[in-house]
All heavy atoms as a GROMACS GRO file, in nm:
protein
  578
    1MET      N    1   0.390   3.806   1.904
    1MET     CA    2   0.510   3.727   1.873
    1MET      C    3   0.509   3.602   1.956
    1MET      O    4   0.495   3.604   2.079
    1MET     CB    5   0.628   3.833   1.923
    1MET     CG    6   0.764   3.770   1.882
    1MET     SD    7   0.901   3.885   1.930
    1MET     CE    8   0.886   4.006   1.808
    2ARG      N    9   0.551   3.499   1.877
    2ARG     CA   10   0.557   3.371   1.930
    2ARG      C   11   0.689   3.305   1.898
    2ARG      O   12   0.734   3.326   1.784
    2ARG     CB   13   0.442   3.276   1.884
    2ARG     CG   14   0.302   3.325   1.912
    2ARG     CD   15   0.257   3.287   2.051
    2ARG     NE   16   0.131   3.310   2.074
    2ARG     CZ   17   0.087   3.408   2.148
    2ARG    NH1   18   0.171   3.488   2.211
    2ARG    NH2   19  -0.043   3.434   2.161
    3ALA      N   20   0.736   3.234   1.995
    3ALA     CA   21   0.867   3.172   1.964
    3ALA      C   22   0.882   3.036   2.041
    3ALA      O   23   0.809   3.001   2.141
    3ALA     CB   24   0.993   3.252   1.998
    4THR      N   25   0.973   2.943   2.002
    4THR     CA   26   1.009   2.823   2.079
    4THR      C   27   1.161   2.828   2.096
    4THR      O   28   1.236   2.897   2.025
    4THR     CB   29   0.960   2.691   1.988
    4THR    OG1   30   1.019   2.702   1.872
    4THR    CG2   31   0.815   2.692   1.983
    5GLU      N   32   1.204   2.749   2.179
    5GLU     CA   33   1.357   2.729   2.191
    5GLU      C   34   1.416   2.691   2.074
    5GLU      O   35   1.356   2.591   2.006
    5GLU     CB   36   1.373   2.630   2.317
    5GLU     CG   37   1.340   2.679   2.445
    5GLU     CD   38   1.359   2.574   2.560
    5GLU    OE1   39   1.425   2.483   2.538
    5GLU    OE2   40   1.302   2.599   2.665
    6GLY      N   41   1.535   2.752   2.045
    6GLY     CA   42   1.597   2.707   1.913
    6GLY      C   43   1.571   2.820   1.807
    6GLY      O   44   1.648   2.822   1.700
    7ASP      N   45   1.461   2.893   1.813
    7ASP     CA   46   1.434   2.999   1.716
    7ASP      C   47   1.546   3.111   1.732
    7ASP      O   48   1.612   3.124   1.834
    7ASP     CB   49   1.311   3.064   1.742
    7ASP     CG   50   1.183   2.973   1.698
    7ASP    OD1   51   1.211   2.869   1.635
    7ASP    OD2   52   1.070   3.005   1.737
    8GLN      N   53   1.560   3.188   1.626
    8GLN     CA   54   1.652   3.313   1.648
    8GLN      C   55   1.571   3.434   1.667
    8GLN      O   56   1.461   3.448   1.599
    8GLN     CB   57   1.724   3.309   1.499
    8GLN     CG   58   1.826   3.218   1.476
    8GLN     CD   59   1.896   3.234   1.355
    8GLN    OE1   60   1.854   3.306   1.254
    8GLN    NE2   61   2.026   3.193   1.342
    9LEU      N   62   1.626   3.514   1.742
    9LEU     CA   63   1.574   3.646   1.760
    9LEU      C   64   1.673   3.754   1.692
    9LEU      O   65   1.794   3.753   1.714
    9LEU     CB   66   1.564   3.689   1.905
    9LEU     CG   67   1.503   3.824   1.933
    9LEU    CD1   68   1.341   3.824   1.903
    9LEU    CD2   69   1.526   3.864   2.073
   10VAL      N   70   1.619   3.824   1.581
   10VAL     CA   71   1.690   3.926   1.508
   10VAL      C   72   1.651   4.059   1.561
   10VAL      O   73   1.534   4.103   1.556
   10VAL     CB   74   1.663   3.912   1.353
   10VAL    CG1   75   1.748   4.010   1.284
   10VAL    CG2   76   1.698   3.758   1.307
   11GLN      N   77   1.740   4.136   1.613
   11GLN     CA   78   1.723   4.274   1.650
   11GLN      C   79   1.786   4.361   1.553
   11GLN      O   80   1.910   4.362   1.533
   11GLN     CB   81   1.789   4.292   1.790
   11GLN     CG   82   1.754   4.443   1.845
   11GLN     CD   83   1.812   4.458   1.982
   11GLN    OE1   84   1.920   4.395   2.015
   11GLN    NE2   85   1.752   4.538   2.069
   12HIS      N   86   1.708   4.434   1.471
   12HIS     CA   87   1.759   4.516   1.362
   12HIS      C   88   1.819   4.635   1.409
   12HIS      O   89   1.788   4.692   1.522
   12HIS     CB   90   1.646   4.559   1.272
   12HIS     CG   91   1.571   4.440   1.207
   12HIS    ND1   92   1.641   4.361   1.108
   12HIS    CD2   93   1.460   4.391   1.212
   12HIS    CE1   94   1.566   4.268   1.062
   12HIS    NE2   95   1.449   4.272   1.129
   13GLY      N   96   1.932   4.674   1.344
   13GLY     CA   97   2.007   4.805   1.378
   13GLY      C   98   1.910   4.924   1.383
   13GLY      O   99   1.831   4.922   1.303
   14ARG      N  100   1.930   5.013   1.478
   14ARG     CA  101   1.830   5.123   1.495
   14ARG      C  102   1.883   5.241   1.433
   14ARG      O  103   1.801   5.341   1.414
   14ARG     CB  104   1.812   5.150   1.647
   14ARG     CG  105   1.755   5.038   1.717
   14ARG     CD  106   1.729   5.068   1.863
   14ARG     NE  107   1.708   4.941   1.932
   14ARG     CZ  108   1.723   4.932   2.056
   14ARG    NH1  109   1.757   5.024   2.135
   14ARG    NH2  110   1.696   4.819   2.116
   15ILE      N  111   2.014   5.257   1.394
   15ILE     CA  112   2.071   5.365   1.319
   15ILE      C  113   2.158   5.317   1.203
   15ILE      O  114   2.179   5.205   1.213
   15ILE     CB  115   2.152   5.452   1.421
   15ILE    CG1  116   2.270   5.373   1.464
   15ILE    CG2  117   2.080   5.515   1.530
   15ILE    CD1  118   2.376   5.449   1.558
   16VAL      N  119   2.178   5.418   1.118
   16VAL     CA  120   2.242   5.376   0.994
   16VAL      C  121   2.378   5.326   1.032
   16VAL      O  122   2.451   5.378   1.108
   16VAL     CB  123   2.259   5.505   0.907
   16VAL    CG1  124   2.353   5.472   0.778
   16VAL    CG2  125   2.119   5.554   0.852
   17GLY      N  126   2.424   5.220   0.975
   17GLY     CA  127   2.542   5.150   0.996
   17GLY      C  128   2.557   5.052   1.113
   17GLY      O  129   2.647   4.981   1.119
   18GLN      N  130   2.458   5.054   1.183
   18GLN     CA  131   2.439   4.961   1.300
   18GLN      C  132   2.396   4.818   1.243
   18GLN      O  133   2.292   4.819   1.182
   18GLN     CB  134   2.347   5.003   1.416
   18GLN     CG  135   2.364   4.924   1.539
   18GLN     CD  136   2.263   4.987   1.640
   18GLN    OE1  137   2.163   5.021   1.620
   18GLN    NE2  138   2.306   4.967   1.762
   19HIS      N  139   2.473   4.710   1.266
   19HIS     CA  140   2.426   4.587   1.223
   19HIS      C  141   2.322   4.520   1.318
   19HIS      O  142   2.305   4.559   1.422
   19HIS     CB  143   2.558   4.496   1.223
   19HIS     CG  144   2.663   4.547   1.124
   19HIS    ND1  145   2.666   4.530   0.994
   19HIS    CD2  146   2.787   4.597   1.159
   19HIS    CE1  147   2.764   4.586   0.937
   19HIS    NE2  148   2.840   4.640   1.038
   20ASP      N  149   2.251   4.431   1.241
   20ASP     CA  150   2.162   4.343   1.311
   20ASP      C  151   2.231   4.258   1.413
   20ASP      O  152   2.346   4.208   1.398
   20ASP     CB  153   2.072   4.257   1.216
   20ASP     CG  154   1.981   4.333   1.122
   20ASP    OD1  155   1.969   4.459   1.148
   20ASP    OD2  156   1.931   4.277   1.031
   21ARG      N  157   2.163   4.230   1.533
   21ARG     CA  158   2.208   4.124   1.624
   21ARG      C  159   2.116   4.013   1.624
   21ARG      O  160   2.007   4.016   1.616
   21ARG     CB  161   2.205   4.190   1.761
   21ARG     CG  162   2.303   4.302   1.793
   21ARG     CD  163   2.293   4.347   1.940
   21ARG     NE  164   2.343   4.250   2.016
   21ARG     CZ  165   2.312   4.235   2.152
   21ARG    NH1  166   2.241   4.331   2.206
   21ARG    NH2  167   2.368   4.145   2.236
   22VAL      N  168   2.186   3.898   1.611
   22VAL     CA  169   2.120   3.776   1.601
   22VAL      C  170   2.149   3.695   1.720
   22VAL      O  171   2.270   3.669   1.756
   22VAL     CB  172   2.155   3.700   1.468
   22VAL    CG1  173   2.077   3.564   1.459
   22VAL    CG2  174   2.133   3.770   1.358
   23GLY      N  175   2.044   3.636   1.793
   23GLY     CA  176   2.055   3.554   1.907
   23GLY      C  177   1.973   3.427   1.895
   23GLY      O  178   1.876   3.427   1.824
   24GLU      N  179   2.010   3.313   1.966
   24GLU     CA  180   1.922   3.203   1.989
   24GLU      C  181   1.838   3.208   2.103
   24GLU      O  182   1.894   3.245   2.219
   24GLU     CB  183   2.004   3.086   1.972
   24GLU     CG  184   1.934   2.946   1.984
   24GLU     CD  185   2.019   2.828   1.995
   24GLU    OE1  186   2.142   2.833   1.986
   24GLU    OE2  187   1.961   2.718   2.023
   25ILE      N  188   1.718   3.183   2.090
   25ILE     CA  189   1.624   3.172   2.207
   25ILE      C  190   1.652   3.044   2.273
   25ILE      O  191   1.630   2.939   2.224
   25ILE     CB  192   1.481   3.190   2.154
   25ILE    CG1  193   1.456   3.324   2.103
   25ILE    CG2  194   1.382   3.160   2.276
   25ILE    CD1  195   1.318   3.360   2.047
   26VAL      N  196   1.705   3.054   2.404
   26VAL     CA  197   1.732   2.940   2.473
   26VAL      C  198   1.632   2.894   2.574
   26VAL      O  199   1.627   2.790   2.631
   26VAL     CB  200   1.871   2.938   2.544
   26VAL    CG1  201   1.989   2.948   2.428
   26VAL    CG2  202   1.887   3.065   2.627
   27GLN      N  203   1.538   2.985   2.605
   27GLN     CA  204   1.439   2.965   2.702
   27GLN      C  205   1.321   3.061   2.677
   27GLN      O  206   1.340   3.180   2.662
   27GLN     CB  207   1.482   2.975   2.844
   27GLN     CG  208   1.383   2.950   2.956
   27GLN     CD  209   1.442   2.955   3.093
   27GLN    OE1  210   1.549   3.030   3.117
   27GLN    NE2  211   1.368   2.910   3.190
   28VAL      N  212   1.194   3.007   2.677
   28VAL     CA  213   1.079   3.104   2.656
   28VAL      C  214   1.026   3.100   2.797
   28VAL      O  215   0.970   2.994   2.860
   28VAL     CB  216   0.972   3.032   2.572
   28VAL    CG1  217   0.850   3.115   2.562
   28VAL    CG2  218   1.042   3.012   2.435
   29LEU      N  219   1.015   3.226   2.858
   29LEU     CA  220   0.974   3.246   2.988
   29LEU      C  221   0.825   3.286   2.994
   29LEU      O  222   0.764   3.269   3.100
   29LEU     CB  223   1.055   3.366   3.065
   29LEU     CG  224   1.210   3.333   3.064
   29LEU    CD1  225   1.277   3.451   3.102
   29LEU    CD2  226   1.232   3.213   3.154
   30GLY      N  227   0.747   3.326   2.884
   30GLY     CA  228   0.604   3.361   2.884
   30GLY      C  229   0.539   3.233   2.859
   30GLY      O  230   0.593   3.116   2.830
   31GLU      N  231   0.405   3.246   2.855
   31GLU     CA  232   0.309   3.130   2.835
   31GLU      C  233   0.296   3.134   2.678
   31GLU      O  234   0.276   3.221   2.606
   31GLU     CB  235   0.171   3.151   2.897
   31GLU     CG  236   0.186   3.150   3.053
   31GLU     CD  237   0.069   3.160   3.120
   31GLU    OE1  238  -0.046   3.148   3.049
   31GLU    OE2  239   0.065   3.191   3.247
   32ASN      N  240   0.278   3.004   2.629
   32ASN     CA  241   0.242   2.965   2.488
   32ASN      C  242   0.338   3.040   2.391
   32ASN      O  243   0.284   3.096   2.288
   32ASN     CB  244   0.094   3.009   2.457
   32ASN     CG  245  -0.009   2.933   2.558
   32ASN    OD1  246   0.015   2.816   2.584
   32ASN    ND2  247  -0.097   3.000   2.597
   33GLY      N  248   0.453   3.044   2.410
   33GLY     CA  249   0.547   3.107   2.327
   33GLY      C  250   0.571   3.268   2.327
   33GLY      O  251   0.633   3.314   2.251
   34SER      N  252   0.499   3.328   2.432
   34SER     CA  253   0.516   3.465   2.434
   34SER      C  254   0.638   3.512   2.513
   34SER      O  255   0.695   3.431   2.591
   34SER     CB  256   0.390   3.512   2.506
   34SER     OG  257   0.258   3.487   2.436
   35PRO      N  258   0.676   3.640   2.490
   35PRO     CA  259   0.786   3.692   2.568
   35PRO      C  260   0.759   3.704   2.715
   35PRO      O  261   0.646   3.696   2.752
   35PRO     CB  262   0.806   3.830   2.500
   35PRO     CG  263   0.734   3.831   2.380
   35PRO     CD  264   0.617   3.737   2.396
   36PRO      N  265   0.867   3.707   2.785
   36PRO     CA  266   1.005   3.738   2.766
   36PRO      C  267   1.072   3.603   2.718
   36PRO      O  268   1.032   3.489   2.752
   36PRO     CB  269   1.068   3.789   2.894
   36PRO     CG  270   0.960   3.727   3.004
   36PRO     CD  271   0.835   3.718   2.940
   37TYR      N  272   1.196   3.629   2.662
   37TYR     CA  273   1.273   3.526   2.616
   37TYR      C  274   1.421   3.535   2.668
   37TYR      O  275   1.464   3.642   2.680
   37TYR     CB  276   1.291   3.510   2.468
   37TYR     CG  277   1.156   3.523   2.387
   37TYR    CD1  278   1.131   3.617   2.295
   37TYR    CD2  279   1.060   3.417   2.408
   37TYR    CE1  280   1.010   3.616   2.223
   37TYR    CE2  281   0.947   3.423   2.343
   37TYR     CZ  282   0.917   3.527   2.260
   37TYR     OH  283   0.799   3.524   2.180
   38ARG      N  284   1.486   3.425   2.713
   38ARG     CA  285   1.634   3.417   2.742
   38ARG      C  286   1.699   3.402   2.603
   38ARG      O  287   1.672   3.298   2.542
   38ARG     CB  288   1.656   3.320   2.843
   38ARG     CG  289   1.809   3.330   2.876
   38ARG     CD  290   1.847   3.226   2.993
   38ARG     NE  291   1.759   3.239   3.099
   38ARG     CZ  292   1.768   3.321   3.216
   38ARG    NH1  293   1.867   3.408   3.194
   38ARG    NH2  294   1.679   3.331   3.309
   39VAL      N  295   1.780   3.491   2.566
   39VAL     CA  296   1.845   3.499   2.431
   39VAL      C  297   2.003   3.489   2.459
   39VAL      O  298   2.058   3.562   2.525
   39VAL     CB  299   1.805   3.622   2.351
   39VAL    CG1  300   1.876   3.617   2.220
   39VAL    CG2  301   1.660   3.623   2.338
   40HIS      N  302   2.067   3.403   2.376
   40HIS     CA  303   2.200   3.385   2.374
   40HIS      C  304   2.250   3.447   2.246
   40HIS      O  305   2.220   3.382   2.134
   40HIS     CB  306   2.251   3.246   2.399
   40HIS     CG  307   2.399   3.216   2.399
   40HIS    ND1  308   2.478   3.251   2.507
   40HIS    CD2  309   2.491   3.188   2.308
   40HIS    CE1  310   2.601   3.226   2.479
   40HIS    NE2  311   2.621   3.189   2.356
   41PHE      N  312   2.341   3.552   2.256
   41PHE     CA  313   2.394   3.618   2.126
   41PHE      C  314   2.520   3.554   2.091
   41PHE      O  315   2.595   3.485   2.166
   41PHE     CB  316   2.404   3.754   2.150
   41PHE     CG  317   2.266   3.838   2.161
   41PHE    CD1  318   2.212   3.857   2.291
   41PHE    CD2  319   2.207   3.870   2.046
   41PHE    CE1  320   2.095   3.919   2.299
   41PHE    CE2  321   2.078   3.926   2.054
   41PHE     CZ  322   2.029   3.949   2.183
   42GLN      N  323   2.554   3.572   1.970
   42GLN     CA  324   2.689   3.516   1.910
   42GLN      C  325   2.807   3.560   1.978
   42GLN      O  326   2.896   3.487   1.974
   42GLN     CB  327   2.688   3.545   1.758
   42GLN     CG  328   2.570   3.485   1.667
   42GLN     CD  329   2.559   3.540   1.541
   42GLN    OE1  330   2.611   3.646   1.511
   42GLN    NE2  331   2.497   3.464   1.455
   43ASP      N  332   2.798   3.682   2.032
   43ASP     CA  333   2.920   3.725   2.114
   43ASP      C  334   2.938   3.676   2.248
   43ASP      O  335   3.018   3.705   2.330
   43ASP     CB  336   2.926   3.877   2.116
   43ASP     CG  337   2.816   3.952   2.193
   43ASP    OD1  338   2.726   3.868   2.252
   43ASP    OD2  339   2.791   4.063   2.194
   44GLY      N  340   2.855   3.582   2.283
   44GLY     CA  341   2.856   3.526   2.424
   44GLY      C  342   2.762   3.583   2.514
   44GLY      O  343   2.741   3.535   2.625
   45HIS      N  344   2.712   3.705   2.493
   45HIS     CA  345   2.625   3.785   2.578
   45HIS      C  346   2.488   3.705   2.590
   45HIS      O  347   2.437   3.649   2.480
   45HIS     CB  348   2.608   3.921   2.534
   45HIS     CG  349   2.509   4.000   2.604
   45HIS    ND1  350   2.547   4.061   2.720
   45HIS    CD2  351   2.377   4.033   2.586
   45HIS    CE1  352   2.440   4.127   2.778
   45HIS    NE2  353   2.331   4.116   2.690
   46GLU      N  354   2.424   3.704   2.706
   46GLU     CA  355   2.303   3.648   2.722
   46GLU      C  356   2.194   3.752   2.788
   46GLU      O  357   2.258   3.815   2.874
   46GLU     CB  358   2.317   3.515   2.808
   46GLU     CG  359   2.182   3.433   2.810
   46GLU     CD  360   2.198   3.299   2.868
   46GLU    OE1  361   2.264   3.223   2.798
   46GLU    OE2  362   2.160   3.263   2.973
   47ALA      N  363   2.077   3.753   2.744
   47ALA     CA  364   1.991   3.853   2.809
   47ALA      C  365   1.850   3.802   2.806
   47ALA      O  366   1.812   3.720   2.729
   47ALA     CB  367   1.996   3.982   2.721
   48VAL      N  368   1.775   3.843   2.909
   48VAL     CA  369   1.624   3.824   2.904
   48VAL      C  370   1.559   3.945   2.830
   48VAL      O  371   1.579   4.059   2.865
   48VAL     CB  372   1.571   3.808   3.048
   48VAL    CG1  373   1.418   3.801   3.047
   48VAL    CG2  374   1.622   3.696   3.109
   49MET      N  375   1.487   3.918   2.736
   49MET     CA  376   1.430   4.021   2.635
   49MET      C  377   1.279   4.001   2.626
   49MET      O  378   1.228   3.894   2.605
   49MET     CB  379   1.509   4.020   2.501
   49MET     CG  380   1.649   4.045   2.509
   49MET     SD  381   1.727   4.049   2.346
   49MET     CE  382   1.640   4.189   2.271
   50SER      N  383   1.216   4.121   2.619
   50SER     CA  384   1.067   4.126   2.576
   50SER      C  385   1.094   4.215   2.444
   50SER      O  386   1.089   4.340   2.449
   50SER     CB  387   0.998   4.193   2.679
   50SER     OG  388   0.983   4.113   2.792
   51PRO      N  389   1.100   4.156   2.334
   51PRO     CA  390   1.138   4.222   2.199
   51PRO      C  391   1.030   4.320   2.162
   51PRO      O  392   0.913   4.307   2.191
   51PRO     CB  393   1.128   4.094   2.091
   51PRO     CG  394   1.157   3.971   2.168
   51PRO     CD  395   1.083   4.002   2.310
   52GLY      N  396   1.088   4.431   2.110
   52GLY     CA  397   1.009   4.548   2.060
   52GLY      C  398   0.983   4.541   1.909
   52GLY      O  399   1.024   4.435   1.843
   53PRO      N  400   0.942   4.638   1.855
   53PRO     CA  401   0.908   4.658   1.709
   53PRO      C  402   1.031   4.636   1.615
   53PRO      O  403   1.023   4.611   1.502
   53PRO     CB  404   0.854   4.780   1.690
   53PRO     CG  405   0.889   4.862   1.803
   53PRO     CD  406   0.910   4.765   1.920
   54ASP      N  407   1.162   4.649   1.673
   54ASP     CA  408   1.276   4.634   1.598
   54ASP      C  409   1.336   4.493   1.598
   54ASP      O  410   1.439   4.463   1.556
   54ASP     CB  411   1.393   4.728   1.655
   54ASP     CG  412   1.427   4.699   1.803
   54ASP    OD1  413   1.343   4.637   1.874
   54ASP    OD2  414   1.529   4.734   1.844
   55CYS      N  415   1.261   4.395   1.650
   55CYS     CA  416   1.300   4.262   1.656
   55CYS      C  417   1.197   4.173   1.571
   55CYS      O  418   1.073   4.203   1.566
   55CYS     CB  419   1.288   4.216   1.798
   55CYS     SG  420   1.422   4.298   1.907
   56VAL      N  421   1.243   4.065   1.524
   56VAL     CA  422   1.160   3.954   1.465
   56VAL      C  423   1.213   3.816   1.507
   56VAL      O  424   1.334   3.796   1.530
   56VAL     CB  425   1.162   3.983   1.314
   56VAL    CG1  426   1.295   3.951   1.258
   56VAL    CG2  427   1.065   3.892   1.252
   57VAL      N  428   1.117   3.716   1.524
   57VAL     CA  429   1.166   3.581   1.554
   57VAL      C  430   1.182   3.514   1.406
   57VAL      O  431   1.086   3.514   1.326
   57VAL     CB  432   1.046   3.520   1.633
   57VAL    CG1  433   1.078   3.366   1.648
   57VAL    CG2  434   1.044   3.581   1.782
   58ARG      N  435   1.284   3.450   1.391
   58ARG     CA  436   1.309   3.366   1.276
   58ARG      C  437   1.306   3.229   1.321
   58ARG      O  438   1.392   3.178   1.396
   58ARG     CB  439   1.450   3.403   1.216
   58ARG     CG  440   1.467   3.352   1.076
   58ARG     CD  441   1.597   3.386   1.025
   58ARG     NE  442   1.609   3.524   1.001
   58ARG     CZ  443   1.724   3.597   0.987
   58ARG    NH1  444   1.838   3.529   0.996
   58ARG    NH2  445   1.717   3.727   0.963
   59HIS      N  446   1.214   3.148   1.264
   59HIS     CA  447   1.193   3.008   1.292
   59HIS      C  448   1.295   2.925   1.201
   59HIS      O  449   1.331   2.966   1.097
   59HIS     CB  450   1.057   2.962   1.261
   59HIS     CG  451   0.951   3.052   1.345
   59HIS    ND1  452   0.929   3.027   1.466
   59HIS    CD2  453   0.871   3.141   1.306
   59HIS    CE1  454   0.841   3.107   1.519
   59HIS    NE2  455   0.809   3.195   1.409
   60PRO      N  456   1.351   2.807   1.252
   60PRO     CA  457   1.443   2.729   1.180
   60PRO      C  458   1.405   2.696   1.034
   60PRO      O  459   1.500   2.698   0.952
   60PRO     CB  460   1.456   2.600   1.255
   60PRO     CG  461   1.409   2.633   1.394
   60PRO     CD  462   1.315   2.740   1.369
   61ALA      N  463   1.284   2.690   1.003
   61ALA     CA  464   1.243   2.664   0.870
   61ALA      C  465   1.266   2.778   0.769
   61ALA      O  466   1.274   2.766   0.652
   61ALA     CB  467   1.095   2.618   0.857
   62GLU      N  468   1.283   2.895   0.832
   62GLU     CA  469   1.312   3.027   0.752
   62GLU      C  470   1.456   3.059   0.758
   62GLU      O  471   1.494   3.177   0.723
   62GLU     CB  472   1.235   3.146   0.823
   62GLU     CG  473   1.073   3.116   0.829
   62GLU     CD  474   1.018   3.228   0.918
   62GLU    OE1  475   1.082   3.313   0.963
   62GLU    OE2  476   0.898   3.222   0.924
   63SER      N  477   1.548   2.974   0.788
   63SER     CA  478   1.684   2.998   0.810
   63SER      C  479   1.761   3.059   0.682
   63SER      O  480   1.856   3.129   0.688
   63SER     CB  481   1.761   2.884   0.864
   63SER     OG  482   1.760   2.770   0.767
   64GLY      N  483   1.697   3.032   0.569
   64GLY     CA  484   1.757   3.075   0.442
   64GLY      C  485   1.702   3.216   0.416
   64GLY      O  486   1.750   3.284   0.312
   65HIS      N  487   1.620   3.280   0.492
   65HIS     CA  488   1.562   3.413   0.475
   65HIS      C  489   1.676   3.513   0.489
   65HIS      O  490   1.744   3.514   0.581
   65HIS     CB  491   1.449   3.434   0.576
   65HIS     CG  492   1.380   3.550   0.557
   65HIS    ND1  493   1.278   3.567   0.449
   65HIS    CD2  494   1.383   3.686   0.626
   65HIS    CE1  495   1.236   3.706   0.470
   65HIS    NE2  496   1.299   3.761   0.567
   66LYS      N  497   1.674   3.611   0.390
   66LYS     CA  498   1.774   3.713   0.408
   66LYS      C  499   1.694   3.858   0.412
   66LYS      O  500   1.584   3.869   0.348
   66LYS     CB  501   1.864   3.716   0.280
   66LYS     CG  502   1.932   3.586   0.271
   66LYS     CD  503   2.069   3.602   0.213
   66LYS     CE  504   2.135   3.474   0.182
   66LYS     NZ  505   2.218   3.428   0.262
   67GLY      N  506   1.761   3.947   0.470
   67GLY     CA  507   1.706   4.079   0.471
   67GLY      C  508   1.591   4.098   0.584
   67GLY      O  509   1.570   4.009   0.666
   68ARG      N  510   1.519   4.200   0.578
   68ARG     CA  511   1.416   4.239   0.671
   68ARG      C  512   1.287   4.158   0.628
   68ARG      O  513   1.264   4.134   0.511
   68ARG     CB  514   1.376   4.379   0.657
   68ARG     CG  515   1.483   4.470   0.731
   68ARG     CD  516   1.421   4.616   0.751
   68ARG     NE  517   1.517   4.691   0.812
   68ARG     CZ  518   1.517   4.725   0.940
   68ARG    NH1  519   1.425   4.680   1.012
   68ARG    NH2  520   1.615   4.797   0.993
   69PRO      N  521   1.223   4.113   0.728
   69PRO     CA  522   1.100   4.036   0.710
   69PRO      C  523   0.999   4.115   0.648
   69PRO      O  524   0.994   4.241   0.679
   69PRO     CB  525   1.070   3.966   0.843
   69PRO     CG  526   1.126   4.076   0.936
   69PRO     CD  527   1.244   4.131   0.886
   70PRO      N  528   0.882   4.047   0.605
   70PRO     CA  529   0.770   4.134   0.560
   70PRO      C  530   0.703   4.193   0.674
   70PRO      O  531   0.720   4.145   0.792
   70PRO     CB  532   0.671   4.018   0.502
   70PRO     CG  533   0.767   3.907   0.460
   70PRO     CD  534   0.873   3.909   0.562
   71ALA      N  535   0.630   4.302   0.659
   71ALA     CA  536   0.566   4.378   0.766
   71ALA      C  537   0.481   4.287   0.853
   71ALA      O  538   0.475   4.306   0.980
   71ALA     CB  539   0.494   4.499   0.705
   72ASP      N  540   0.414   4.198   0.805
   72ASP     CA  541   0.326   4.107   0.885
   72ASP      C  542   0.401   4.032   0.983
   72ASP      O  543   0.339   3.975   1.083
   72ASP     CB  544   0.235   4.020   0.789
   72ASP     CG  545   0.313   3.919   0.719
   72ASP    OD1  546   0.413   3.954   0.660
   72ASP    OD2  547   0.251   3.808   0.699
   73GLU      N  548   0.528   4.000   0.970
   73GLU     CA  549   0.597   3.932   1.073
   73GLU      C  550   0.625   4.015   1.194
   73GLU      O  551   0.685   3.954   1.300
   73GLU     CB  552   0.728   3.886   1.022
   73GLU     CG  553   0.722   3.770   0.911
   73GLU     CD  554   0.853   3.708   0.881
   73GLU    OE1  555   0.942   3.699   0.971
   73GLU    OE2  556   0.871   3.676   0.774
   74PHE      N  557   0.591   4.139   1.196
   74PHE     CA  558   0.614   4.218   1.321
   74PHE      C  559   0.504   4.207   1.426
   74PHE      O  560   0.505   4.266   1.530
   74PHE     CB  561   0.633   4.370   1.283
   74PHE     CG  562   0.770   4.396   1.221
   74PHE    CD1  563   0.777   4.415   1.084
   74PHE    CD2  564   0.890   4.401   1.304
   74PHE    CE1  565   0.901   4.431   1.023
   74PHE    CE2  566   0.999   4.422   1.233
   74PHE     CZ  567   1.013   4.440   1.109
   75ARG      N  568   0.404   4.133   1.384
   75ARG     CA  569   0.290   4.110   1.474
   75ARG      C  570   0.321   4.029   1.595
   75ARG      O  571   0.391   3.935   1.590
   75ARG     CB  572   0.160   4.065   1.416
   75ARG     CG  573   0.114   4.173   1.314
   75ARG     CD  574  -0.011   4.115   1.264
   75ARG     NE  575  -0.022   4.178   1.129
   75ARG     CZ  576  -0.086   4.133   1.021
   75ARG    NH1  577  -0.162   4.029   1.040
   75ARG    NH2  578  -0.095   4.199   0.905
   0.00000   0.00000   0.00000
């Protein structure tokens, strides 16, 4: 998983009815775009995250993308 500042981190809901959480990556703490990331969420919460398999990085060029990403984006 690689990201740059300004990308979105989408954490998919883990149970039925749970909505996805979307946050903006405000700082990349790893080397060469690797985790961990400092993420600012829409509700004002901020966290340092090392995303798991329930997360995907959405780059600004993909902002029109809807729904779950293809399986190859989980790498």
